[in-house]
C-alpha positions as CSV (number, residue, x, y, z in Angstrom):
1,M,19.3,-16.2,64.9
2,S,16.8,-19.1,65.3
3,H,13.3,-19.2,66.8
4,S,12.8,-20.6,70.3
5,Y,10.4,-20.3,73.2
6,S,10.0,-20.9,76.9
7,K,7.2,-21.0,79.4
8,K,6.7,-18.4,82.1
9,K,4.6,-18.5,85.1
10,G,1.0,-19.7,84.5
11,N,2.3,-21.7,81.4
12,R,2.4,-18.5,79.3
13,L,4.4,-19.0,76.2
14,Y,7.3,-16.5,75.6
15,R,8.6,-16.6,72.0
16,Y,12.1,-15.1,71.1
17,Y,14.9,-15.3,68.6
18,V,18.3,-16.4,70.0
19,C,21.7,-15.8,68.6
20,Q,23.2,-19.1,67.5
21,K,26.7,-17.8,68.2
22,A,25.7,-17.1,71.8
23,Q,24.3,-20.5,72.2
24,K,27.5,-22.2,71.1
25,R,30.0,-19.8,72.6
26,G,28.3,-18.1,75.5
27,W,26.0,-15.1,75.8
28,D,28.9,-12.6,76.1
29,S,29.9,-13.5,72.5
30,C,26.9,-11.8,70.9
31,P,25.8,-8.2,71.3
32,A,22.1,-9.4,71.2
33,P,21.8,-12.8,72.6
34,S,18.1,-12.8,72.2
35,I,15.3,-10.6,71.1
36,P,11.5,-10.9,71.6
37,A,9.9,-12.7,68.7
38,G,6.5,-10.8,68.8
39,E,8.2,-7.4,68.8
40,I,10.4,-7.9,65.7
41,E,7.7,-9.7,63.8
42,R,5.3,-6.8,64.4
43,F,8.0,-4.4,63.2
44,I,8.5,-6.3,60.0
45,V,4.7,-6.4,59.3
46,N,4.4,-2.7,60.0
47,E,7.2,-2.0,57.5
48,I,5.4,-4.0,54.9
49,K,2.2,-2.1,55.7
50,A,4.1,1.1,55.3
51,I,5.1,0.3,51.7
52,G,1.5,0.8,50.5
53,R,1.1,4.1,52.4
54,D,4.2,6.1,51.1
55,P,4.8,6.7,47.3
56,Q,8.5,7.1,47.9
57,V,8.7,3.7,49.7
58,I,6.9,2.0,46.9
59,S,9.3,3.5,44.3
60,A,12.3,2.4,46.5
61,T,10.9,-1.1,47.0
62,L,10.2,-1.6,43.3
63,E,13.7,-0.4,42.5
64,Q,15.2,-2.9,45.0
65,V,13.1,-5.6,43.4
66,R,14.4,-4.6,39.9
67,V,18.0,-4.7,41.0
68,Q,17.6,-8.1,42.8
69,T,15.8,-9.5,39.8
70,A,18.6,-8.5,37.4
71,R,21.2,-9.9,39.8
72,Q,19.5,-13.2,40.3
73,T,18.8,-13.5,36.6
74,E,22.5,-13.0,35.8
75,Q,23.5,-15.6,38.4
76,L,20.9,-18.2,37.1
77,Q,22.1,-17.5,33.5
78,A,25.8,-18.1,34.6
79,E,24.8,-21.3,36.4
80,R,22.8,-22.5,33.3
81,A,25.8,-22.1,31.1
82,D,28.0,-24.0,33.5
83,L,25.4,-26.8,33.6
84,H,25.2,-27.0,29.8
85,Q,29.0,-27.4,29.7
86,E,28.9,-30.0,32.5
87,L,26.1,-31.9,30.5
88,R,28.2,-31.9,27.3
89,E,31.2,-33.3,29.2
90,A,29.1,-35.9,31.0
91,H,27.5,-37.2,27.8
92,A,31.0,-37.3,26.2
93,E,32.3,-39.3,29.1
94,L,29.3,-41.6,29.0
95,G,29.9,-42.3,25.4
96,R,33.6,-43.2,26.0
97,L,32.7,-45.4,29.0
98,A,30.0,-47.2,27.0
99,A,32.6,-48.1,24.4
100,T,35.2,-49.3,26.8
101,V,33.7,-50.8,29.9
102,G,31.1,-53.3,30.8
103,P,27.5,-52.4,31.7
104,G,28.0,-53.1,35.4
105,D,30.9,-50.6,35.8
106,S,30.1,-48.1,38.5
107,R,31.5,-45.3,36.5
108,L,28.6,-45.6,34.1
109,A,26.1,-45.2,36.9
110,D,28.0,-42.2,38.2
111,A,27.9,-40.5,34.7
112,H,24.2,-41.2,34.5
113,D,23.7,-39.7,38.0
114,R,25.6,-36.6,37.0
115,I,23.5,-36.1,33.9
116,Q,20.2,-36.6,35.7
117,E,21.2,-34.2,38.4
118,A,22.3,-31.6,36.0
119,E,19.1,-32.0,33.9
120,R,17.0,-31.7,37.1
121,R,18.8,-28.4,38.1
122,S,18.5,-27.1,34.5
123,T,14.7,-27.5,34.6
124,E,14.6,-25.7,38.0
125,I,16.7,-22.8,36.5
126,E,14.4,-22.5,33.5
127,D,11.4,-22.3,35.8
128,E,13.1,-19.7,38.0
129,L,14.1,-17.6,35.0
130,A,10.5,-17.7,33.7
131,A,9.2,-16.5,37.0
132,L,11.7,-13.6,37.2
133,G,11.0,-12.7,33.5
134,G,7.3,-12.3,34.0
135,D,5.6,-9.1,33.3
136,A,7.1,-6.1,35.0
137,L,5.4,-4.9,38.2
138,D,3.0,-2.0,37.6
139,R,3.5,0.7,40.2
140,T,-0.2,1.6,40.3
141,E,-1.2,-2.1,40.7
142,V,1.3,-2.6,43.4
143,A,0.2,0.6,45.3
144,A,-3.5,-0.5,45.1
145,A,-2.8,-4.1,46.3
146,L,-0.6,-3.1,49.2
147,A,-3.1,-0.4,50.3
148,E,-5.4,-3.5,51.1
149,F,-2.7,-5.2,53.1
150,D,-4.0,-4.0,56.5
151,A,-7.5,-5.3,55.9
152,V,-6.5,-8.6,54.3
153,W,-3.8,-9.3,56.9
154,A,-6.3,-9.0,59.8
155,C,-8.5,-11.8,58.1
156,L,-5.6,-14.3,57.7
157,A,-5.0,-17.1,60.1
158,P,-1.5,-17.2,61.8
159,R,-0.3,-20.0,59.4
160,E,-1.4,-18.0,56.4
161,Q,0.2,-14.9,57.7
162,E,3.5,-16.8,58.1
163,R,3.1,-18.1,54.6
164,V,2.5,-14.7,53.1
165,I,5.6,-13.3,54.9
166,G,7.6,-16.2,53.7
167,L,6.6,-15.4,50.0
168,L,7.7,-11.8,50.3
169,V,10.7,-11.7,52.7
170,E,14.0,-13.4,51.8
171,R,16.0,-12.3,54.9
172,V,15.8,-10.2,57.9
173,E,19.1,-8.9,59.5
174,Y,19.3,-7.5,63.0
175,D,22.4,-5.4,64.0
176,G,22.7,-6.1,67.6
177,D,25.2,-3.3,68.2
178,G,23.2,-0.5,66.6
179,G,19.7,-2.1,67.1
180,N,19.0,-1.7,63.4
181,I,16.8,-4.0,61.3
182,S,16.9,-4.4,57.5
183,I,14.6,-6.5,55.4
184,S,15.5,-8.0,52.0
185,F,12.6,-8.9,49.8
186,R,12.5,-11.8,47.4
187,P,13.0,-10.7,43.8
188,S,9.6,-12.1,42.8
189,G,8.0,-11.6,46.3
190,I,6.3,-8.3,45.5
191,R,4.7,-9.7,42.5
192,T,3.6,-12.9,44.3
193,L,2.2,-10.8,47.2
194,V,0.2,-8.7,44.9
195,G,-1.4,-11.9,43.4
196,E,-2.0,-13.3,47.0
197,L,-3.6,-10.1,48.3
198,A,-6.0,-9.9,45.2
199,N,-7.0,-13.6,45.7
200,T,-7.5,-13.3,49.5
201,K,-9.5,-10.2,49.1
202,D,-11.8,-11.9,46.6
203,E,-12.2,-14.7,49.0
204,V,-13.0,-12.5,51.9
205,A,-15.5,-10.6,49.8
206,A,-17.3,-13.8,48.8
């Protein structure tokens, strides 16, 4: 679904999320062609607030983060191994080309481009793995930080609220048939949010 809006009487802005399938194939093709943006956004924020109020929810959330972190780490490590193999092959090809073709041959430029792109992505992967491999989340620290979420959230400007949610939430899925909503957190999102809440709390206190 994508965000959209329209204006009602008196130029009042009405925000909603609209099903892209419905937009392309007709409203009858989607069980929930559109849903109010404010309603679903409030639900997501309230669910995040609930994490800090319920010990069982905290435990379940941290377990979800642990599983997602392990899964993403495994995927990144596999991609890193593939890139290392690609770099070895690209360097070997570059060596062969350098010995057999002239400096203006386009294949040399292509080989250089492949190497640069693989090295760039390799650097990104190392940074992502370092972030995922940071200190394990402390349950008490998470509970204390999320307990402050209500107070800190109220002090944030809308753009800052949007940024905080973007740091934490990877995906929101809406089941139009059953009316169910599921939230997937970013593997490093809880850790990032804990730091954000601590910093914002200090700024508000100052």
